[in-house]
RODO-2510 file (C-alpha; in nm, 4 decimals, decimal comma):
residues 439
     n   res          X          Y          Z
     1     m     1,3314     4,6844    -1,0060
     2     i     1,6873     4,5944    -1,0973
     3     l     1,5718     4,4007    -1,4041
     4     d     1,4663     4,7322    -1,5559
     5     t     1,8322     4,8330    -1,5901
     6     l     1,9014     4,5310    -1,8131
     7     e     1,7877     4,4390    -2,1606
     8     t     1,4623     4,2466    -2,1108
     9     e     1,1672     4,1336    -2,3152
    10     t     0,8213     4,0325    -2,2008
    11     t     0,7073     3,6828    -2,2878
    12     s     0,3682     3,5516    -2,3941
    13     l     0,3284     3,4009    -2,0458
    14     k     0,1828     3,6224    -1,7784
    15     g     0,4318     3,7002    -1,5028
    16     y     0,7449     3,6046    -1,6998
    17     w     1,0402     3,8042    -1,8283
    18     m     1,3243     3,7090    -2,0608
    19     l     1,6704     3,8509    -1,9962
    20     k     1,9248     3,8585    -2,2762
    21     a     2,2754     3,8060    -2,1423
    22     d     2,5534     4,0286    -2,2658
    23     s     2,8040     3,8097    -2,4482
    24     s     3,0828     4,0419    -2,3380
    25     f     3,0404     3,9192    -1,9822
    26     p     3,2498     3,6057    -1,9226
    27     r     3,0133     3,3167    -1,8409
    28     v     2,7417     3,5827    -1,7959
    29     k     2,8271     3,6020    -1,4259
    30     k     2,7446     3,9728    -1,4086
    31     s     2,3981     3,9181    -1,5518
    32     r     2,3423     3,6311    -1,3099
    33     s     2,4412     3,8427    -1,0082
    34     y     2,1947     4,1122    -1,1061
    35     c     1,9140     3,8602    -1,1330
    36     l     1,9782     3,6776    -0,8095
    37     i     1,9389     3,9944    -0,6019
    38     s     1,6074     4,0792    -0,7648
    39     k     1,3246     4,0499    -0,5098
    40     t     1,0426     4,0173    -0,7584
    41     a     1,1647     3,7454    -0,9909
    42     v     1,2670     3,3824    -0,9537
    43     m     1,5023     3,2105    -1,1992
    44     v     1,3405     2,8984    -1,3441
    45     s     1,5670     2,7980    -1,6335
    46     i     1,9077     2,8830    -1,7760
    47     s     2,0519     2,8577    -2,1241
    48     p     2,3943     2,9877    -2,2371
    49     a     2,2502     3,3159    -2,3657
    50     i     1,8990     3,3483    -2,2195
    51     y     1,7583     3,3554    -1,8668
    52     i     1,3866     3,3225    -1,7999
    53     f     1,2440     3,4673    -1,4807
    54     k     0,9124     3,4112    -1,3175
    55     n     0,7155     3,6380    -1,0913
    56     s     0,7103     3,5058    -0,7350
    57     e     0,3308     3,5383    -0,7497
    58     v     0,3224     3,2394    -0,9854
    59     v     0,5182     3,0292    -0,7355
    60     d     0,2945     3,1426    -0,4507
    61     s    -0,0153     3,0612    -0,6536
    62     f     0,1186     2,7116    -0,7258
    63     r     0,2051     2,6513    -0,3602
    64     n    -0,1356     2,7726    -0,2515
    65     a    -0,3061     2,5343    -0,4967
    66     l    -0,1078     2,2459    -0,3453
    67     s    -0,1952     2,3522     0,0091
    68     i    -0,5700     2,3620    -0,0586
    69     s    -0,5545     2,0469    -0,2777
    70     d    -0,6827     2,2277    -0,5878
    71     i    -0,5700     1,9730    -0,8459
    72     e    -0,7233     2,1570    -1,1410
    73     k    -0,5225     2,4703    -1,0649
    74     v    -0,2095     2,2603    -1,0134
    75     k    -0,2573     2,1030    -1,3568
    76     s    -0,3237     2,4419    -1,5136
    77     l    -0,0086     2,6030    -1,3734
    78     l     0,2088     2,3032    -1,4615
    79     s     0,0781     2,3056    -1,8180
    80     v     0,2142     2,6609    -1,8435
    81     d     0,5450     2,5951    -1,6698
    82     k     0,6649     2,2387    -1,6110
    83     s     0,9689     2,3626    -1,4181
    84     l     0,7391     2,4190    -1,1200
    85     i     0,7372     2,0433    -1,0660
    86     n     1,0757     2,0506    -0,8891
    87     s     1,0724     2,4029    -0,7452
    88     y     1,1410     2,4610    -0,3768
    89     d     1,0283     2,7058    -0,1100
    90     k     1,2557     2,8784     0,1430
    91     e     1,2530     2,5612     0,3583
    92     g     1,3568     2,3449     0,0629
    93     l     1,0127     2,1813     0,0465
    94     s     0,9258     2,0432    -0,2974
    95     p     0,5687     2,0267    -0,4381
    96     l     0,5710     1,6464    -0,4081
    97     q     0,6772     1,6610    -0,0438
    98     l     0,4029     1,9126     0,0345
    99     a     0,1387     1,6983    -0,1392
   100     c     0,2584     1,3891     0,0511
   101     f     0,2354     1,5719     0,3824
   102     r    -0,1172     1,6862     0,2944
   103     g    -0,2071     1,3260     0,2105
   104     n    -0,3559     1,4129    -0,1286
   105     l    -0,3257     1,0976    -0,3397
   106     p    -0,4532     1,2391    -0,6760
   107     i    -0,2047     1,5288    -0,6668
   108     v     0,0831     1,3017    -0,5619
   109     e     0,0023     1,0629    -0,8462
   110     f    -0,0167     1,3505    -1,0946
   111     l     0,3148     1,5025    -0,9812
   112     l     0,4928     1,1669    -1,0056
   113     k     0,3603     1,1131    -1,3579
   114     c     0,4905     1,4591    -1,4478
   115     g     0,8411     1,3658    -1,3342
   116     a     0,8650     1,4946    -0,9772
   117     s     1,1833     1,3883    -0,7987
   118     v     1,0758     1,1131    -0,5590
   119     n     1,4037     1,1048    -0,3628
   120     s     1,4734     1,4775    -0,3316
   121     t     1,6542     1,5681    -0,0070
   122     s     1,6460     1,9444    -0,0590
   123     h     1,4417     1,9994     0,2577
   124     k     1,6254     2,1922     0,5289
   125     q     1,5902     1,8989     0,7717
   126     g     1,6623     1,6354     0,5068
   127     y     1,3068     1,4992     0,4933
   128     t     1,2084     1,2997     0,1843
   129     a     0,8661     1,2591     0,0248
   130     l     0,8417     0,9102     0,1786
   131     m     0,8999     1,0547     0,5254
   132     f     0,6227     1,3101     0,4764
   133     a     0,3899     1,0359     0,3503
   134     g     0,4723     0,8256     0,6562
   135     l     0,3888     1,1181     0,8829
   136     s     0,0560     1,1743     0,7051
   137     g    -0,0390     0,8069     0,7528
   138     n    -0,1656     0,7573     0,3968
   139     i    -0,0645     0,4028     0,3054
   140     e    -0,1729     0,4415    -0,0589
   141     i     0,0688     0,7317    -0,1074
   142     v     0,3472     0,5312     0,0571
   143     e     0,2818     0,2415    -0,1809
   144     l     0,2831     0,4778    -0,4795
   145     l     0,6136     0,6363    -0,3775
   146     l     0,7748     0,2953    -0,3283
   147     h     0,6464     0,1922    -0,6707
   148     y     0,8232     0,4956    -0,8183
   149     g     1,1501     0,4017    -0,6504
   150     a     1,1491     0,5880    -0,3180
   151     r     1,4492     0,4881    -0,1074
   152     v     1,3540     0,3462     0,2332
   153     n     1,6974     0,3815     0,3949
   154     d     1,7462     0,7578     0,3463
   155     v     1,7802     0,9436     0,6782
   156     n     1,6971     1,3004     0,7775
   157     s     1,9084     1,5458     0,9782
   158     i     1,8426     1,3554     1,3033
   159     g     1,9294     1,0176     1,1499
   160     r     1,5755     0,8793     1,1199
   161     t     1,4366     0,6794     0,8265
   162     a     1,0836     0,7071     0,6868
   163     s     0,9610     0,4027     0,8820
   164     q     1,1110     0,5374     1,2051
   165     m     0,9371     0,8725     1,1537
   166     a     0,6070     0,6925     1,0900
   167     a     0,6538     0,4873     1,4075
   168     f     0,7234     0,8052     1,6053
   169     v     0,3743     0,9415     1,5268
   170     g     0,2035     0,6032     1,5743
   171     n     0,1459     0,5079     1,2085
   172     h     0,2551     0,1480     1,2633
   173     n     0,0717     0,0180     0,9562
   174     i     0,3037     0,2366     0,7471
   175     v     0,6049     0,0923     0,9295
   176     t     0,4942    -0,2636     0,8553
   177     f     0,4178    -0,1838     0,4923
   178     i     0,7603    -0,0276     0,4325
   179     n     0,9498    -0,3025     0,6154
   180     n     0,7628    -0,5810     0,4307
   181     y     0,7623    -0,4121     0,0911
   182     l     0,8595    -0,6328    -0,2007
   183     e     0,9756    -0,4836    -0,5309
   184     r     0,7696    -0,5795    -0,8346
   185     e     1,0900    -0,6854    -1,0110
   186     e     1,1386    -0,9620    -0,7537
   187     i     0,8194    -1,1208    -0,8870
   188     s     0,8408    -1,0262    -1,2547
   189     i     1,1740    -1,2096    -1,2812
   190     y     0,9759    -1,5367    -1,2637
   191     g     0,7448    -1,4292    -1,5479
   192     p     0,9338    -1,5561    -1,8557
   193     k     1,0193    -1,8931    -1,7004
   194     l     0,6650    -1,9655    -1,5771
   195     k     0,4957    -1,7931    -1,8724
   196     l     0,3104    -1,5365    -1,6630
   197     v     0,1631    -1,2301    -1,8324
   198     p     0,2131    -0,8796    -1,6819
   199     e    -0,1459    -0,8772    -1,5484
   200     q    -0,0755    -1,1880    -1,3383
   201     v     0,2513    -1,0412    -1,2099
   202     s     0,0712    -0,7211    -1,1077
   203     s    -0,2067    -0,9161    -0,9345
   204     l     0,0445    -1,1274    -0,7437
   205     h     0,2400    -0,8174    -0,6440
   206     r    -0,0754    -0,6568    -0,5006
   207     l    -0,1483    -0,9795    -0,3117
   208     v     0,1989    -0,9885    -0,1557
   209     l     0,1773    -0,6237    -0,0469
   210     m    -0,1464    -0,6763     0,1473
   211     l    -0,1199    -0,6414     0,5249
   212     n    -0,4262    -0,8636     0,5589
   213     i    -0,3293    -1,2330     0,5560
   214     s    -0,6799    -1,3737     0,6093
   215     p    -0,7432    -1,6777     0,3835
   216     v    -1,0977    -1,5533     0,3175
   217     k    -0,9555    -1,2218     0,1942
   218     v    -0,7280    -1,4076    -0,0478
   219     f    -1,0182    -1,6222    -0,1720
   220     l    -1,2341    -1,3125    -0,2227
   221     l    -0,9605    -1,1462    -0,4275
   222     l    -0,9281    -1,4535    -0,6495
   223     k    -1,3065    -1,4786    -0,6818
   224     n    -1,3498    -1,1095    -0,7667
   225     e    -1,0683    -1,1221    -1,0214
   226     v    -1,2412    -1,4049    -1,2089
   227     e    -1,5832    -1,2384    -1,1907
   228     t    -1,4437    -0,9076    -1,3183
   229     h    -1,2879    -1,0764    -1,6216
   230     s    -1,6093    -1,2705    -1,6894
   231     q    -1,8349    -0,9645    -1,6680
   232     t    -1,6142    -0,7533    -1,8931
   233     g    -1,5749    -1,0290    -2,1492
   234     g    -1,2068    -1,0664    -2,0697
   235     n    -0,9941    -1,3768    -2,0837
   236     c    -1,0109    -1,5710    -1,7555
   237     d    -0,6851    -1,7433    -1,8494
   238     k    -0,5073    -1,4303    -1,7262
   239     c    -0,6430    -1,4795    -1,3729
   240     m    -0,4130    -1,6041    -1,0973
   241     l    -0,6465    -1,8934    -1,0186
   242     m    -0,5903    -2,0446    -1,3641
   243     h    -0,2144    -2,0509    -1,2999
   244     w    -0,2223    -2,1277    -0,9301
   245     r     0,0603    -2,3813    -0,9463
   246     s     0,2993    -2,1215    -1,0878
   247     i     0,1840    -1,8621    -0,8343
   248     h     0,2283    -2,1131    -0,5514
   249     s     0,5767    -2,1988    -0,6765
   250     i     0,6796    -1,8306    -0,6822
   251     l     0,5537    -1,7660    -0,3299
   252     e     0,7279    -2,0713    -0,1839
   253     d     1,0516    -1,9803    -0,3616
   254     l     1,0344    -1,6274    -0,2201
   255     c     0,9581    -1,7759     0,1218
   256     n     1,2839    -1,9725     0,1103
   257     k     1,4717    -1,6743    -0,0337
   258     y     1,3869    -1,4613     0,2690
   259     f     1,5117    -1,7258     0,5088
   260     t     1,8666    -1,7482     0,3815
   261     p     2,1582    -1,6440     0,6089
   262     h     2,2364    -1,3279     0,4091
   263     l     1,8703    -1,2250     0,3641
   264     t     1,6674    -1,3301     0,6677
   265     h     1,3251    -1,1700     0,7095
   266     e     1,1226    -1,4115     0,9220
   267     p     0,7872    -1,2247     0,9206
   268     l     0,7926    -1,1840     0,5419
   269     s     0,9007    -1,5449     0,4893
   270     l     0,6123    -1,6736     0,7033
   271     k     0,3653    -1,4395     0,5327
   272     l     0,4686    -1,5647     0,1868
   273     h     0,4264    -1,9254     0,3022
   274     l     0,0743    -1,8566     0,4330
   275     l    -0,0224    -1,6871     0,1050
   276     a     0,1171    -1,9854    -0,0861
   277     c    -0,1000    -2,2201     0,1224
   278     c    -0,4081    -2,0066     0,0478
   279     i    -0,3368    -2,0104    -0,3259
   280     r    -0,2875    -2,3879    -0,3240
   281     k    -0,6117    -2,4449    -0,1307
   282     a    -0,8117    -2,2273    -0,3716
   283     g    -0,6466    -2,3876    -0,6741
   284     e    -0,7119    -2,7442    -0,5592
   285     y    -1,0746    -2,6583    -0,4817
   286     h    -1,1152    -2,5001    -0,8258
   287     d    -0,9657    -2,8032    -1,0024
   288     k    -1,1931    -3,0380    -0,8076
   289     q    -1,5042    -2,8357    -0,8904
   290     s    -1,4059    -2,8190    -1,2572
   291     k    -1,3881    -3,1992    -1,2790
   292     i    -1,7345    -3,2599    -1,1329
   293     a    -1,9002    -2,9705    -1,3173
   294     d    -2,1333    -3,0246    -1,6126
   295     p    -1,9230    -3,0211    -1,9339
   296     q    -2,1947    -2,8160    -2,1065
   297     d    -2,1871    -2,5534    -1,8302
   298     n    -1,9510    -2,2780    -1,9409
   299     t    -1,9667    -2,0859    -1,6133
   300     f    -1,6466    -2,0550    -1,4131
   301     p    -1,6486    -2,2562    -1,0847
   302     s    -1,6980    -2,0134    -0,7956
   303     l    -1,5064    -2,0091    -0,4674
   304     k    -1,8147    -1,9030    -0,2730
   305     q    -1,8752    -2,2439    -0,1151
   306     l    -1,5108    -2,2680    -0,0100
   307     i    -1,5381    -1,9248     0,1514
   308     k    -1,8538    -2,0285     0,3387
   309     k    -1,6811    -2,3450     0,4565
   310     f    -1,4029    -2,1334     0,6050
   311     l    -1,6493    -1,8891     0,7664
   312     l    -1,8760    -2,1515     0,9221
   313     g    -1,8870    -2,0782     1,2946
   314     t    -1,8509    -2,3179     1,5831
   315     e    -1,9078    -2,3155     1,9580
   316     p    -1,8901    -2,1189     2,1768
   317     y    -1,8825    -1,7821     1,9950
   318     g    -1,9226    -1,8700     1,6297
   319     l    -1,5590    -1,8146     1,5362
   320     p    -1,4675    -1,9687     1,1968
   321     l    -1,3681    -2,3332     1,2422
   322     g    -1,2545    -2,4017     0,8847
   323     q    -1,0226    -2,1017     0,8761
   324     e    -0,8786    -2,1860     1,2180
   325     q    -0,7976    -2,5450     1,1199
   326     f    -0,6455    -2,4351     0,7895
   327     l    -0,4177    -2,1751     0,9495
   328     r    -0,2952    -2,4189     1,2146
   329     q    -0,2095    -2,6726     0,9446
   330     s    -0,0374    -2,4024     0,7374
   331     v     0,1777    -2,2943     1,0315
   332     t     0,2796    -2,6552     1,0899
   333     s     0,3885    -2,6925     0,7264
   334     f     0,6252    -2,3919     0,7427
   335     p     0,9585    -2,5437     0,6303
   336     h     1,1919    -2,3426     0,8553
   337     h     1,1314    -2,4792     1,2039
   338     q     1,4507    -2,3166     1,3328
   339     s     1,2753    -1,9801     1,3090
   340     t     1,2430    -1,8016     1,6443
   341     l     0,9241    -1,6305     1,5295
   342     w     0,7704    -1,9604     1,4178
   343     r     0,8458    -2,1272     1,7530
   344     h     0,6890    -1,8358     1,9391
   345     i     0,3726    -1,8588     1,7257
   346     v     0,3439    -2,2368     1,7681
   347     q     0,3816    -2,2003     2,1444
   348     q     0,1021    -1,9420     2,1533
   349     i    -0,1411    -2,1268     1,9263
   350     s    -0,0892    -2,4671     2,0898
   351     s    -0,1901    -2,3270     2,4296
   352     i    -0,5332    -2,2174     2,3010
   353     d    -0,8297    -2,4441     2,2311
   354     l    -0,9573    -2,4691     1,8750
   355     c    -1,1654    -2,1576     1,7990
   356     g    -1,0752    -2,0064     2,1323
   357     i    -0,9651    -1,6478     2,1828
   358     p    -0,7313    -1,5223     2,0458
   359     t    -0,7687    -1,6982     1,7121
   360     a    -0,4807    -1,8272     1,5010
   361     l    -0,5453    -1,5459     1,2512
   362     s    -0,5149    -1,2866     1,5277
   363     i    -0,1880    -1,4341     1,6563
   364     l    -0,0365    -1,4604     1,3081
   365     t    -0,1414    -1,1090     1,2106
   366     k     0,0173    -0,9637     1,5236
   367     a     0,3366    -1,1643     1,4736
   368     i     0,3777    -1,0670     1,1079
   369     n     0,2532    -0,7084     1,1201
   370     g     0,4022    -0,6212     1,4574
   371     t     0,2767    -0,3404     1,6770
   372     i    -0,0080    -0,2261     1,4489
   373     m    -0,2328    -0,4977     1,5943
   374     h    -0,1354    -0,4931     1,9625
   375     n    -0,4639    -0,3332     2,0728
   376     s    -0,7014    -0,5134     1,8353
   377     r    -0,9908    -0,7179     1,9723
   378     p    -1,1127    -1,0395     1,8027
   379     f    -1,4087    -0,8655     1,6380
   380     e    -1,2445    -0,5266     1,5783
   381     l    -1,1652    -0,6292     1,2204
   382     c    -1,4149    -0,7327     0,9541
   383     a    -1,5695    -1,0625     1,0681
   384     t    -1,5683    -1,1858     0,7085
   385     c    -1,2478    -1,0796     0,5337
   386     g    -1,0406    -0,9520     0,8270
   387     d    -0,9929    -0,5995     0,6889
   388     g    -0,9786    -0,2978     0,9167
   389     p    -0,8285     0,0489     0,9691
   390     e    -0,5081    -0,1015     1,1111
   391     l    -0,4601    -0,2999     0,7895
   392     g    -0,5006    -0,0098     0,5490
   393     k    -0,8806    -0,0129     0,5119
   394     s    -0,9772     0,3521     0,4734
   395     e    -1,3519     0,3091     0,5339
   396     k    -1,4836     0,2808     0,8866
   397     l    -1,6182    -0,0577     0,9941
   398     k    -1,9866    -0,0880     1,0787
   399     a    -2,1028    -0,3062     1,3676
   400     c    -2,3904    -0,5535     1,3611
   401     q    -2,7090    -0,3784     1,4749
   402     q    -2,8004    -0,6638     1,7097
   403     c    -2,4853    -0,7656     1,8970
   404     k    -2,2824    -0,4465     1,8379
   405     i    -1,9698    -0,6643     1,8372
   406     a    -1,9238    -0,8220     1,4926
   407     c    -1,7995    -0,5594     1,2452
   408     y    -1,8025    -0,5512     0,8658
   409     c    -1,6176    -0,3463     0,6053
   410     s    -1,8975    -0,3657     0,3475
   411     v    -2,2552    -0,4785     0,2914
   412     s    -2,1341    -0,7689     0,0779
   413     c    -1,9172    -0,8979     0,3639
   414     q    -2,2096    -0,8774     0,6064
   415     r    -2,4375    -1,0684     0,3683
   416     l    -2,1741    -1,3341     0,3128
   417     h    -2,1267    -1,3858     0,6877
   418     w    -2,4930    -1,3714     0,7906
   419     f    -2,5597    -1,7425     0,7273
   420     t    -2,3442    -1,8286     1,0302
   421     h    -2,3557    -1,5092     1,2372
   422     k    -2,7341    -1,5203     1,2807
   423     k    -2,6940    -1,8351     1,4913
   424     y    -2,4382    -1,6839     1,7305
   425     c    -2,5399    -1,3166     1,7319
   426     s    -2,7346    -1,3406     2,0587
   427     v    -2,4602    -1,5523     2,2202
   428     i    -2,1954    -1,2934     2,1373
   429     k    -2,4154    -1,0192     2,2784
   430     k    -2,4536    -1,2027     2,6112
   431     h    -2,0789    -1,2630     2,6425
   432     k    -1,9668    -0,9171     2,5355
   433     k    -1,7015    -0,8956     2,8076
   434     e    -1,5203    -1,1965     2,6601
   435     f    -1,4242    -0,9832     2,3606
   436     e    -1,2870    -0,6888     2,5582
   437     l    -0,9187    -0,6462     2,6242
   438     p    -0,8084    -0,7002     2,9856
   439     k    -0,7167    -0,3782     3,1640
***
């Protein structure tokens, strides 16, 4: 080994050597040339007088741990040598990019916390971590990378962005998420003026990022947030529902912001308006229930009855009447009637009878989220909250045992919907063909 001809010392770390540079060499170029042609050592750090080299076996071991998703080994090796975090293989692939391609969320999260470069373009083909995440189809990793500042407009060697690469492999939910992504700072800027705490800003940010725009889903999130604070003994004043007027104001302001001439994003603007309508409806219901509640009753008014009102089915197939009426009214109240997208939606909805197929929720979801919903049937999403694989729900939906049509994302959703589904279950079963896409 060429290193043997130089003055070296072993280190306390297995697989490492320390090379002392000869000060007589100008800028230690001669020492550097010796080390770069060594086949058994990799340079990991440089100081003016000392070079540290690492056995390639350590790098291989680290790469192997990433490939098999062995997070404990990854943590162990990084605790010994933190410089591994931004090392590269012969293709220029960084550890973060490899973890994103493998779709391993815990490892990606750990690497980002350790300081991995989120926008590295060292890959031979110019791929970024966000591009690899888009190819893997893991929407949680994509969200995490965007939270850490991943650039969405970077292009690879063939001039494609992360969203274009995701679209190429059919991950259209990733495309929609990236294109509709809203920075947290765009919401937190309202915090001081409206006296919102960081918890409320974070909750609102998560709400805005959802692909699911179902009113029932929004109500369930508000309900669960309150119940979580109550059960843990937390302060319910930090919940979004307690400050619904401020939340509504932020959403409507953002809606108008994304319909200005220099920043027009019609799908996002419409989505923000619909969310604002949901927040206002829940807030008004909460205020009304608080007024008629027993003053001695310290329990927080629940949104369960409002949710049931929205889920209550009607003829002929038990589709939710309350939700349908609410969404049609919300679309009508959209302030920007010059919108091409809005006119297209109104034309579609107005041609369909109330609670006919497709529903207003289905039409709006397709219009806002684009191609990710073009093959979805009316009951292919959760019949209660509207979640599904196309909208980022990782768990598989389970169909009703009787009709085999209505699907649910959880047991709690099925229980919540049973009060109305039991009446129409047999009807849906008889008219199964009505819910199939035309060939």
